[in-house]
C-alpha positions as a Markdown table, in Angstrom:
| # | Residue | x | y | z |
|---|---|---|---|---|
| 1 | Met | 0.1 | 0.1 | -0.1 |
| 2 | Pro | 1.5 | 3.3 | -1.0 |
| 3 | Arg | 2.7 | 5.4 | 2.0 |
| 4 | Ala | 0.5 | 8.5 | 2.3 |
| 5 | Pro | 2.6 | 12.0 | 1.7 |
| 6 | Arg | 3.7 | 13.8 | 4.5 |
| 7 | Pro | 1.4 | 16.7 | 5.4 |
| 8 | Val | 3.3 | 19.8 | 5.0 |
| 9 | Asp | 3.9 | 21.6 | 8.1 |
| 10 | Ala | 2.1 | 24.9 | 8.5 |
| 11 | Leu | 5.6 | 26.7 | 9.3 |
| 12 | Glu | 7.1 | 25.2 | 6.2 |
| 13 | Arg | 4.4 | 26.7 | 4.2 |
| 14 | Ala | 4.6 | 29.8 | 5.7 |
| 15 | Ser | 8.4 | 30.0 | 5.1 |
| 16 | Arg | 7.7 | 29.1 | 1.6 |
| 17 | Trp | 5.2 | 31.8 | 1.1 |
| 18 | Ala | 7.3 | 34.1 | 2.7 |
| 19 | Ser | 10.4 | 33.3 | 0.5 |
| 20 | Ala | 8.1 | 33.6 | -2.7 |
| 21 | Ala | 6.5 | 37.1 | -1.4 |
| 22 | Glu | 10.1 | 38.6 | -0.6 |
| 23 | Pro | 10.6 | 40.0 | -4.1 |
| 24 | Ala | 7.2 | 41.5 | -4.2 |
| 25 | Leu | 7.5 | 43.0 | -0.8 |
| 26 | Val | 10.9 | 44.7 | -2.0 |
| 27 | Val | 9.1 | 46.3 | -5.0 |
| 28 | Val | 6.1 | 47.5 | -2.8 |
| 29 | Gly | 8.7 | 48.9 | -0.3 |
| 30 | Val | 10.5 | 50.7 | -3.1 |
| 31 | Met | 7.4 | 52.1 | -4.8 |
| 32 | Ala | 6.0 | 53.4 | -2.0 |
| 33 | Phe | 8.8 | 55.8 | -1.6 |
| 34 | Tyr | 8.1 | 57.1 | -5.1 |
| 35 | Ala | 4.5 | 57.2 | -4.4 |
| 36 | Val | 5.0 | 59.7 | -1.6 |
| 37 | Tyr | 7.3 | 61.7 | -3.5 |
| 38 | Val | 5.7 | 61.9 | -7.2 |
| 39 | Thr | 2.4 | 62.5 | -5.4 |
| 40 | Ser | 4.0 | 65.6 | -3.6 |
| 41 | Arg | 5.4 | 66.9 | -6.8 |
| 42 | Ile | 2.2 | 66.5 | -8.9 |
| 43 | Gln | 0.3 | 68.2 | -6.2 |
| 44 | Lys | 2.8 | 71.3 | -6.1 |
| 45 | His | 3.4 | 71.3 | -10.1 |
| 46 | Ser | 2.0 | 70.0 | -13.1 |
| 47 | Val | 3.3 | 66.9 | -14.5 |
| 48 | Leu | 5.4 | 68.6 | -17.0 |
| 49 | Trp | 7.6 | 69.5 | -14.1 |
| 50 | Phe | 9.1 | 66.2 | -14.3 |
| 51 | Val | 9.9 | 66.9 | -18.2 |
| 52 | His | 11.6 | 70.1 | -16.8 |
| 53 | Leu | 11.5 | 72.1 | -19.9 |
| 54 | Gly | 13.7 | 75.2 | -20.4 |
| 55 | His | 12.9 | 78.7 | -21.9 |
| 56 | Arg | 15.9 | 78.5 | -24.3 |
| 57 | Phe | 14.9 | 74.9 | -25.4 |
| 58 | Leu | 11.1 | 76.1 | -26.3 |
| 59 | Thr | 12.4 | 79.3 | -28.1 |
| 60 | Ala | 15.2 | 77.5 | -30.1 |
| 61 | Ser | 13.1 | 77.1 | -33.3 |
| 62 | Thr | 9.8 | 77.7 | -34.3 |
| 63 | Thr | 9.4 | 74.6 | -36.8 |
| 64 | Ser | 7.2 | 72.8 | -34.4 |
| 65 | Asp | 3.3 | 73.3 | -33.5 |
| 66 | Val | 3.6 | 71.2 | -30.6 |
| 67 | Ile | 7.1 | 72.5 | -29.0 |
| 68 | Thr | 6.2 | 75.9 | -28.3 |
| 69 | Pro | 6.6 | 78.4 | -25.3 |
| 70 | Ser | 2.7 | 77.9 | -24.5 |
| 71 | Leu | 3.9 | 74.6 | -22.8 |
| 72 | Gly | 5.5 | 76.8 | -20.0 |
| 73 | Trp | 8.9 | 76.0 | -18.7 |
| 74 | Gln | 10.6 | 75.1 | -15.6 |
| 75 | Ser | 13.8 | 76.9 | -15.8 |
| 76 | Lys | 16.1 | 78.9 | -18.2 |
| 77 | Leu | 18.0 | 75.7 | -19.5 |
| 78 | Gly | 15.7 | 73.1 | -18.4 |
| 79 | Tyr | 17.2 | 69.4 | -18.3 |
| 80 | Asp | 17.6 | 66.3 | -20.6 |
| 81 | Gly | 14.2 | 65.1 | -20.1 |
| 82 | Gln | 13.0 | 67.9 | -22.4 |
| 83 | Tyr | 14.8 | 66.4 | -25.3 |
| 84 | Tyr | 13.0 | 63.1 | -24.9 |
| 85 | Phe | 9.7 | 64.8 | -24.6 |
| 86 | Ala | 10.2 | 66.6 | -27.8 |
| 87 | Leu | 11.3 | 63.4 | -29.7 |
| 88 | Ala | 8.1 | 61.6 | -28.8 |
| 89 | Ala | 5.9 | 64.7 | -29.1 |
| 90 | Asp | 7.3 | 65.6 | -32.7 |
| 91 | Pro | 10.0 | 63.5 | -34.0 |
| 92 | Ala | 9.9 | 65.3 | -37.5 |
| 93 | His | 10.8 | 68.7 | -36.0 |
| 94 | Ala | 12.6 | 68.0 | -32.5 |
| 95 | His | 16.0 | 68.0 | -34.0 |
| 96 | Asp | 15.6 | 71.7 | -34.6 |
| 97 | Tyr | 15.4 | 72.4 | -31.0 |
| 98 | Met | 18.5 | 70.1 | -29.9 |
| 99 | Gly | 21.3 | 71.6 | -31.5 |
| 100 | Asp | 24.3 | 69.3 | -31.7 |
| 101 | Lys | 22.8 | 67.1 | -29.1 |
| 102 | Ala | 20.1 | 65.9 | -31.5 |
| 103 | Gly | 22.2 | 62.9 | -32.9 |
| 104 | Tyr | 22.8 | 61.0 | -29.6 |
| 105 | Ile | 19.1 | 61.8 | -28.3 |
| 106 | Tyr | 17.7 | 60.4 | -31.4 |
| 107 | Ala | 20.0 | 57.6 | -31.0 |
| 108 | Arg | 18.2 | 56.6 | -27.7 |
| 109 | Ala | 14.8 | 56.4 | -29.3 |
| 110 | Phe | 13.3 | 53.6 | -27.5 |
| 111 | Tyr | 12.0 | 55.4 | -24.4 |
| 112 | Pro | 10.5 | 58.3 | -26.4 |
| 113 | Ala | 8.9 | 56.1 | -28.7 |
| 114 | Leu | 7.5 | 53.7 | -25.9 |
| 115 | Ser | 6.2 | 56.9 | -24.1 |
| 116 | Arg | 4.6 | 58.1 | -27.4 |
| 117 | Ala | 3.0 | 54.6 | -27.7 |
| 118 | Ala | 1.8 | 54.7 | -24.1 |
| 119 | Ser | 0.3 | 58.0 | -24.5 |
| 120 | Leu | -1.7 | 56.9 | -27.9 |
| 121 | Gly | -0.1 | 60.0 | -29.7 |
| 122 | Ser | -1.7 | 62.5 | -27.5 |
| 123 | Gln | 0.3 | 65.4 | -26.6 |
| 124 | Gly | -1.6 | 66.1 | -23.2 |
| 125 | Ala | -1.0 | 62.4 | -22.1 |
| 126 | Leu | 2.6 | 62.2 | -22.9 |
| 127 | Pro | 4.1 | 63.5 | -19.7 |
| 128 | Tyr | 1.9 | 61.0 | -17.8 |
| 129 | Ala | 3.0 | 58.6 | -20.1 |
| 130 | Met | 7.0 | 59.4 | -19.6 |
| 131 | Leu | 6.6 | 59.4 | -16.0 |
| 132 | Ala | 4.5 | 56.0 | -16.0 |
| 133 | Val | 7.2 | 54.3 | -18.0 |
| 134 | Asn | 9.9 | 55.3 | -15.9 |
| 135 | Leu | 7.9 | 54.2 | -12.7 |
| 136 | Ala | 7.1 | 50.8 | -14.2 |
| 137 | Ser | 10.8 | 50.4 | -15.2 |
| 138 | Val | 11.8 | 51.0 | -11.5 |
| 139 | Ala | 9.5 | 48.2 | -10.4 |
| 140 | Leu | 10.5 | 46.0 | -13.1 |
| 141 | Gly | 14.1 | 46.5 | -12.5 |
| 142 | Thr | 14.0 | 45.9 | -8.9 |
| 143 | Leu | 11.7 | 42.9 | -9.3 |
| 144 | Ala | 14.2 | 41.5 | -11.9 |
| 145 | Val | 17.2 | 41.9 | -9.4 |
| 146 | Ala | 15.2 | 40.5 | -6.5 |
| 147 | Leu | 14.4 | 37.3 | -8.5 |
| 148 | Trp | 18.0 | 36.8 | -9.8 |
| 149 | Leu | 19.4 | 37.3 | -6.3 |
| 150 | Arg | 16.7 | 34.9 | -4.9 |
| 151 | Arg | 17.5 | 32.3 | -7.5 |
| 152 | Arg | 21.1 | 32.2 | -6.3 |
| 153 | Gly | 20.6 | 32.4 | -2.5 |
| 154 | Ala | 21.6 | 35.8 | -2.0 |
| 155 | Pro | 19.5 | 38.4 | 0.1 |
| 156 | Val | 16.6 | 39.5 | -1.7 |
| 157 | Trp | 16.7 | 42.9 | 0.2 |
| 158 | Ala | 19.8 | 44.1 | -1.7 |
| 159 | Ala | 17.6 | 44.8 | -4.9 |
| 160 | Ala | 16.2 | 47.8 | -3.0 |
| 161 | Leu | 19.5 | 49.3 | -3.4 |
| 162 | Phe | 18.7 | 49.3 | -7.3 |
| 163 | Gly | 15.4 | 51.0 | -6.9 |
| 164 | Leu | 16.3 | 53.5 | -4.3 |
| 165 | Tyr | 19.7 | 54.4 | -5.7 |
| 166 | Pro | 19.9 | 58.4 | -5.4 |
| 167 | Gly | 20.9 | 58.4 | -9.2 |
| 168 | Leu | 17.9 | 56.4 | -10.4 |
| 169 | Val | 15.5 | 58.5 | -8.4 |
| 170 | Phe | 16.9 | 61.5 | -9.9 |
| 171 | Ser | 16.6 | 59.9 | -13.5 |
| 172 | Val | 13.0 | 59.4 | -12.6 |
| 173 | Phe | 12.3 | 62.8 | -11.6 |
| 174 | Arg | 13.7 | 64.2 | -14.7 |
| 175 | Asp | 11.9 | 61.9 | -17.3 |
| 176 | Leu | 15.6 | 60.5 | -18.4 |
| 177 | Thr | 16.4 | 57.3 | -20.2 |
| 178 | Glu | 18.0 | 55.3 | -17.3 |
| 179 | Pro | 15.3 | 54.0 | -15.5 |
| 180 | Leu | 14.2 | 52.2 | -18.7 |
| 181 | Ala | 17.4 | 51.0 | -19.8 |
| 182 | Phe | 18.6 | 49.5 | -16.9 |
| 183 | Ala | 15.3 | 47.8 | -15.9 |
| 184 | Leu | 15.4 | 46.1 | -19.6 |
| 185 | Ala | 19.2 | 45.1 | -18.9 |
| 186 | Ala | 18.2 | 43.4 | -15.4 |
| 187 | Ser | 15.4 | 41.9 | -17.2 |
| 188 | Ala | 17.5 | 40.5 | -19.8 |
| 189 | Val | 20.1 | 39.1 | -17.2 |
| 190 | Leu | 16.8 | 37.5 | -15.5 |
| 191 | Val | 15.6 | 35.7 | -18.7 |
| 192 | Phe | 19.2 | 34.6 | -19.6 |
| 193 | Asp | 19.7 | 30.9 | -19.6 |
| 194 | Ser | 22.5 | 29.6 | -21.5 |
| 195 | Arg | 21.0 | 26.1 | -21.8 |
| 196 | Val | 17.6 | 27.4 | -23.3 |
| 197 | Arg | 17.9 | 28.5 | -26.9 |
| 198 | His | 14.7 | 30.5 | -26.8 |
| 199 | Arg | 15.5 | 32.3 | -23.6 |
| 200 | Leu | 18.8 | 33.3 | -25.2 |
| 201 | Ala | 17.0 | 34.7 | -28.0 |
| 202 | Ile | 14.6 | 36.6 | -25.9 |
| 203 | Ser | 17.3 | 37.9 | -23.6 |
| 204 | Ala | 19.1 | 39.3 | -26.8 |
| 205 | Val | 16.0 | 41.0 | -28.1 |
| 206 | Ile | 15.5 | 43.0 | -24.4 |
| 207 | Phe | 19.3 | 43.6 | -24.3 |
| 208 | Ala | 18.9 | 45.1 | -27.9 |
| 209 | Leu | 15.8 | 47.4 | -26.5 |
| 210 | Ala | 17.9 | 48.5 | -23.7 |
| 211 | Leu | 20.8 | 49.5 | -25.9 |
| 212 | Leu | 18.2 | 51.5 | -28.0 |
| 213 | Thr | 17.3 | 53.2 | -24.9 |
| 214 | Arg | 20.8 | 54.0 | -23.7 |
| 215 | Glu | 24.1 | 52.7 | -24.8 |
| 216 | Thr | 25.9 | 52.8 | -21.6 |
| 217 | Val | 24.2 | 49.3 | -20.8 |
| 218 | Ala | 26.3 | 47.7 | -23.3 |
| 219 | Pro | 28.5 | 46.1 | -21.0 |
| 220 | Phe | 26.0 | 43.9 | -19.5 |
| 221 | Ala | 25.0 | 42.6 | -23.0 |
| 222 | Leu | 28.6 | 41.8 | -23.8 |
| 223 | Ala | 29.1 | 40.1 | -20.4 |
| 224 | Ala | 26.3 | 37.8 | -21.3 |
| 225 | Ala | 28.0 | 37.1 | -24.5 |
| 226 | Ala | 31.1 | 36.3 | -22.7 |
| 227 | Ala | 29.3 | 34.0 | -20.3 |
| 228 | Leu | 28.6 | 31.9 | -23.5 |
| 229 | Val | 31.8 | 32.0 | -24.8 |
| 230 | Ala | 33.2 | 30.9 | -21.3 |
| 231 | Glu | 30.9 | 28.2 | -21.0 |
| 232 | Asp | 31.6 | 26.8 | -24.4 |
| 233 | Arg | 35.4 | 26.8 | -23.7 |
| 234 | Gly | 35.4 | 23.2 | -23.0 |
| 235 | Arg | 34.3 | 22.2 | -26.7 |
| 236 | Gly | 37.7 | 23.3 | -28.1 |
| 237 | Gly | 40.5 | 25.8 | -28.0 |
| 238 | Trp | 40.1 | 29.4 | -28.5 |
| 239 | Arg | 40.7 | 29.1 | -32.1 |
| 240 | Ser | 37.8 | 26.6 | -32.4 |
| 241 | Ala | 34.4 | 28.4 | -34.2 |
| 242 | Arg | 32.4 | 26.5 | -31.9 |
| 243 | Val | 33.7 | 28.2 | -28.7 |
| 244 | Trp | 32.8 | 31.6 | -30.2 |
| 245 | Arg | 29.7 | 31.0 | -32.1 |
| 246 | Arg | 26.9 | 31.4 | -29.4 |
| 247 | Gly | 28.5 | 34.3 | -27.9 |
| 248 | Val | 29.3 | 36.2 | -31.1 |
| 249 | Leu | 25.8 | 35.6 | -32.2 |
| 250 | Phe | 24.3 | 36.8 | -29.0 |
| 251 | Ala | 26.4 | 39.8 | -29.2 |
| 252 | Leu | 25.3 | 40.6 | -32.7 |
| 253 | Ala | 21.8 | 40.2 | -32.0 |
| 254 | Ala | 22.1 | 42.5 | -29.0 |
| 255 | Cys | 24.1 | 45.1 | -30.5 |
| 256 | Ala | 23.5 | 45.1 | -34.3 |
| 257 | Pro | 20.2 | 46.9 | -34.0 |
| 258 | Leu | 21.9 | 50.0 | -32.5 |
| 259 | Val | 24.4 | 50.1 | -34.9 |
| 260 | Val | 22.0 | 50.0 | -37.8 |
| 261 | Trp | 19.9 | 52.4 | -36.1 |
| 262 | Arg | 22.9 | 55.0 | -35.6 |
| 263 | Ala | 23.9 | 54.7 | -39.0 |
| 264 | Val | 20.1 | 55.6 | -39.9 |
| 265 | Val | 20.4 | 58.6 | -37.7 |
| 266 | Thr | 23.7 | 59.6 | -38.8 |
| 267 | Ala | 22.4 | 59.7 | -42.4 |
| 268 | Tyr | 19.3 | 61.6 | -41.3 |
| 269 | Leu | 20.8 | 64.4 | -39.4 |
| 270 | His | 24.4 | 64.4 | -40.3 |
| 271 | Leu | 25.3 | 64.6 | -36.6 |
| 272 | Pro | 27.3 | 62.5 | -34.4 |
| 273 | Thr | 25.5 | 60.0 | -32.3 |
| 274 | Gln | 27.7 | 59.4 | -29.4 |
| 275 | Glu | 28.7 | 61.9 | -26.7 |
| 276 | Thr | 32.0 | 62.7 | -26.4 |
| 277 | Gly | 33.0 | 64.7 | -23.1 |
| 278 | His | 36.7 | 63.7 | -22.4 |
| 279 | Asp | 39.4 | 66.2 | -22.4 |
| 280 | Ser | 43.0 | 66.2 | -22.6 |
| 281 | Gly | 43.3 | 64.6 | -19.1 |
| 282 | Trp | 41.0 | 61.9 | -19.6 |
| 283 | Ala | 43.4 | 59.1 | -19.1 |
| 284 | Val | 44.4 | 60.3 | -15.5 |
| 285 | Pro | 42.2 | 58.3 | -13.0 |
| 286 | Phe | 39.6 | 60.5 | -11.4 |
| 287 | His | 40.3 | 63.4 | -13.5 |
| 288 | Gly | 37.0 | 64.4 | -13.9 |
| 289 | Ile | 36.2 | 64.8 | -10.0 |
| 290 | Leu | 39.7 | 66.1 | -9.2 |
| 291 | Ser | 39.5 | 68.8 | -11.6 |
| 292 | Tyr | 36.9 | 70.5 | -9.1 |
| 293 | Arg | 39.6 | 70.7 | -6.3 |
| 294 | Pro | 39.1 | 72.4 | -3.9 |
| 295 | Phe | 35.7 | 70.5 | -3.4 |
| 296 | Asp | 32.6 | 72.4 | -2.5 |
| 297 | Asp | 30.0 | 70.6 | -0.6 |
| 298 | Glu | 28.3 | 68.9 | -3.5 |
| 299 | His | 31.6 | 67.5 | -4.7 |
| 300 | Arg | 32.7 | 66.2 | -1.4 |
| 301 | Leu | 29.1 | 64.5 | -1.6 |
| 302 | Ile | 30.1 | 62.8 | -4.7 |
| 303 | Val | 33.5 | 61.4 | -3.4 |
| 304 | Trp | 31.7 | 60.0 | -0.1 |
| 305 | Thr | 28.9 | 58.6 | -1.9 |
| 306 | Ile | 29.9 | 57.7 | -5.5 |
| 307 | Val | 33.8 | 57.6 | -5.7 |
| 308 | Leu | 34.4 | 55.7 | -2.3 |
| 309 | Pro | 31.6 | 53.1 | -2.7 |
| 310 | Thr | 33.1 | 52.4 | -6.3 |
| 311 | Leu | 36.6 | 52.0 | -4.8 |
| 312 | Ala | 35.3 | 49.3 | -2.3 |
| 313 | Ser | 33.2 | 47.5 | -5.1 |
| 314 | Leu | 36.5 | 47.5 | -7.2 |
| 315 | Leu | 38.4 | 45.7 | -4.3 |
| 316 | Gly | 35.7 | 43.3 | -4.0 |
| 317 | Ala | 35.7 | 42.6 | -7.6 |
| 318 | Val | 39.5 | 42.0 | -7.5 |
| 319 | Val | 39.0 | 39.7 | -4.7 |
| 320 | Leu | 36.6 | 37.5 | -6.7 |
| 321 | Leu | 39.1 | 37.6 | -9.7 |
| 322 | Val | 42.0 | 36.3 | -7.5 |
| 323 | Ala | 39.8 | 33.7 | -5.9 |
| 324 | Arg | 38.7 | 32.6 | -9.4 |
| 325 | Arg | 34.9 | 33.1 | -8.5 |
| 326 | Ala | 32.3 | 34.8 | -10.3 |
| 327 | Gln | 35.0 | 36.2 | -12.6 |
| 328 | Ile | 32.4 | 37.5 | -15.6 |
| 329 | Val | 30.4 | 39.6 | -13.1 |
| 330 | Ala | 33.6 | 40.6 | -11.4 |
| 331 | Val | 35.0 | 42.1 | -14.8 |
| 332 | Leu | 31.5 | 43.5 | -15.6 |
| 333 | Leu | 31.7 | 45.6 | -12.3 |
| 334 | Ile | 35.3 | 46.5 | -12.9 |
| 335 | Val | 34.5 | 47.8 | -16.5 |
| 336 | Asn | 31.4 | 49.8 | -15.0 |
| 337 | Ala | 33.5 | 51.4 | -12.3 |
| 338 | Leu | 36.4 | 52.4 | -14.7 |
| 339 | Leu | 34.1 | 53.9 | -17.7 |
| 340 | Tyr | 31.6 | 55.5 | -15.4 |
| 341 | Val | 33.3 | 56.6 | -12.2 |
| 342 | Val | 37.2 | 56.2 | -12.6 |
| 343 | Phe | 37.7 | 57.8 | -16.0 |
| 344 | Leu | 34.7 | 60.0 | -15.9 |
| 345 | Pro | 35.0 | 63.2 | -17.7 |
| 346 | Glu | 34.9 | 66.6 | -16.2 |
| 347 | Thr | 31.6 | 67.4 | -17.7 |
| 348 | Val | 29.8 | 64.6 | -16.1 |
| 349 | Asp | 31.2 | 65.2 | -12.6 |
| 350 | Ile | 29.9 | 68.7 | -12.8 |
| 351 | Asp | 27.2 | 68.1 | -10.1 |
| 352 | Tyr | 26.0 | 65.2 | -7.9 |
| 353 | Asp | 23.2 | 64.5 | -10.3 |
| 354 | Ala | 25.0 | 63.8 | -13.6 |
| 355 | Ala | 27.9 | 61.9 | -11.4 |
| 356 | Ala | 24.9 | 59.7 | -9.9 |
| 357 | Arg | 23.2 | 58.9 | -13.0 |
| 358 | Ala | 26.3 | 57.7 | -14.5 |
| 359 | Ala | 27.1 | 55.2 | -11.6 |
| 360 | Ile | 23.9 | 53.6 | -11.9 |
| 361 | Gly | 25.6 | 50.7 | -14.1 |
| 362 | Val | 28.2 | 50.1 | -11.2 |
| 363 | Val | 25.4 | 49.8 | -8.5 |
| 364 | Leu | 23.8 | 47.1 | -10.6 |
| 365 | Ala | 27.0 | 45.4 | -11.7 |
| 366 | Ser | 27.7 | 45.4 | -7.8 |
| 367 | Leu | 24.4 | 43.7 | -7.0 |
| 368 | Tyr | 25.2 | 40.8 | -9.6 |
| 369 | Cys | 28.4 | 40.2 | -7.6 |
| 370 | Val | 26.4 | 40.0 | -4.3 |
| 371 | Pro | 25.7 | 36.0 | -4.4 |
| 372 | Ala | 29.5 | 35.3 | -4.7 |
| 373 | Trp | 30.6 | 37.8 | -1.8 |
| 374 | Trp | 27.8 | 36.2 | 0.3 |
| 375 | Arg | 28.8 | 32.8 | -0.4 |
| 376 | Gly | 32.4 | 33.6 | 0.2 |
| 377 | Gly | 31.9 | 34.7 | 3.8 |
| 378 | Gly | 31.8 | 38.4 | 3.5 |
| 379 | Arg | 28.4 | 39.0 | 4.7 |
| 380 | Val | 29.3 | 41.9 | 7.2 |
| 381 | Leu | 31.3 | 43.5 | 4.4 |
| 382 | Val | 28.2 | 43.1 | 1.9 |
| 383 | Gly | 26.1 | 44.7 | 4.6 |
| 384 | Val | 28.5 | 47.8 | 5.0 |
| 385 | Gly | 29.1 | 48.0 | 1.2 |
| 386 | Ala | 25.4 | 47.9 | 0.3 |
| 387 | Phe | 24.8 | 50.6 | 3.2 |
| 388 | Thr | 27.4 | 52.9 | 1.5 |
| 389 | Trp | 25.3 | 52.6 | -1.7 |
| 390 | Ser | 22.1 | 53.3 | -0.1 |
| 391 | Ile | 19.9 | 56.3 | -0.1 |
| 392 | Leu | 20.3 | 56.4 | 3.7 |
| 393 | Trp | 24.1 | 57.0 | 3.6 |
| 394 | Tyr | 23.6 | 59.5 | 0.9 |
| 395 | Leu | 21.0 | 61.5 | 2.9 |
| 396 | Ala | 23.3 | 61.0 | 6.2 |
| 397 | Val | 26.4 | 62.4 | 4.3 |
| 398 | Ala | 24.4 | 65.2 | 2.7 |
| 399 | Ser | 22.8 | 66.1 | 6.2 |
| 400 | His | 26.4 | 66.2 | 7.5 |
| 401 | Leu | 27.7 | 68.3 | 4.8 |
| 402 | Gly | 24.9 | 70.8 | 4.8 |
| 403 | Val | 23.4 | 69.8 | 1.3 |
| 404 | Pro | 19.7 | 69.4 | 0.8 |
| 405 | Gly | 19.7 | 65.7 | -0.1 |
| 406 | Met | 16.2 | 64.9 | -1.1 |
| 407 | Pro | 15.5 | 68.4 | -3.0 |
| 408 | Leu | 18.9 | 67.6 | -4.8 |
| 409 | Ile | 17.6 | 64.4 | -6.4 |
| 410 | Ala | 13.6 | 64.8 | -6.3 |
| 411 | Gln | 13.2 | 68.6 | -6.9 |
């Protein structure tokens, strides 16, 4: 007679439920923060406040019937969100208002295209759609990181560092491309599975959309391709086509749409599609931030909340390389840190908001190292490192320096 199945203990069921609910609870906690501040800003201002239109921008041309001074402006110069709003609202004429920025704004077309689709082509609904896309992106990215961490036995709460990272918060409050780009990158990493062909195809497509949103996510796509090459290394020597085939095909699928689209934009606008902000001292580590010595309080804030956490993360990545553990994600972290903090140009280190936006990739790459650090016995160090990337540390340092923390990133 077959043995009856053992009834599942109530505590065990509760434990399983709690484990399954953890990622959702992290997302709810993150989105509660945004709900408070977004609601407050909408009550005090119109939704166009998030676009942050500039007077100079609105009066730069008269070719558009949509982009006009009648929209109202929030400051003299505005901020980058105004360009993506213009591209979504009137793609045929928006470049007339962007000057030499038009090339790389048009190259990042997916966020304005998705926002336009979400608004159903309505100019009045467009600011709401842009904000909704970015809020949904924060939720999606946080959930993707949380699920990825749980799958690897790492603490799910660490995903909140992504959703609440001050640079990401600022990007949401200025209708920028980073929230969607990095949410798509995190989703592509979650879907990625080298053993399942259709999941690789889906991951490559998501990476392609992420790159069409913002090219700074490229290291994540290339790291995924490198993971395939590393896995196939056992099939032959480095000269074997079998070793490189899957990795090269994945990289091409992820990156080729961006290359083709940039060629189209270049032919249409006759402008460069890549930002170039480096000056003669670009090869000197931390040249960008050091060019502002003696530091004012805002640049001290950059040092304490971006530069020092990045150095700590870099050290942790080197430890992983020496120990031969999680080498690809360690290299991914190092590449992001070098590109977007260590060798950041002076023009990006001009203020906290710009520097924090640039470092989002460093935060995300650091989170992908957490499972290896956690299993390696460095749980206390992981906790300390996580705190230095947290919004709590940012607010504490800002308060100590006399810098208005929340108004700086959410006003």
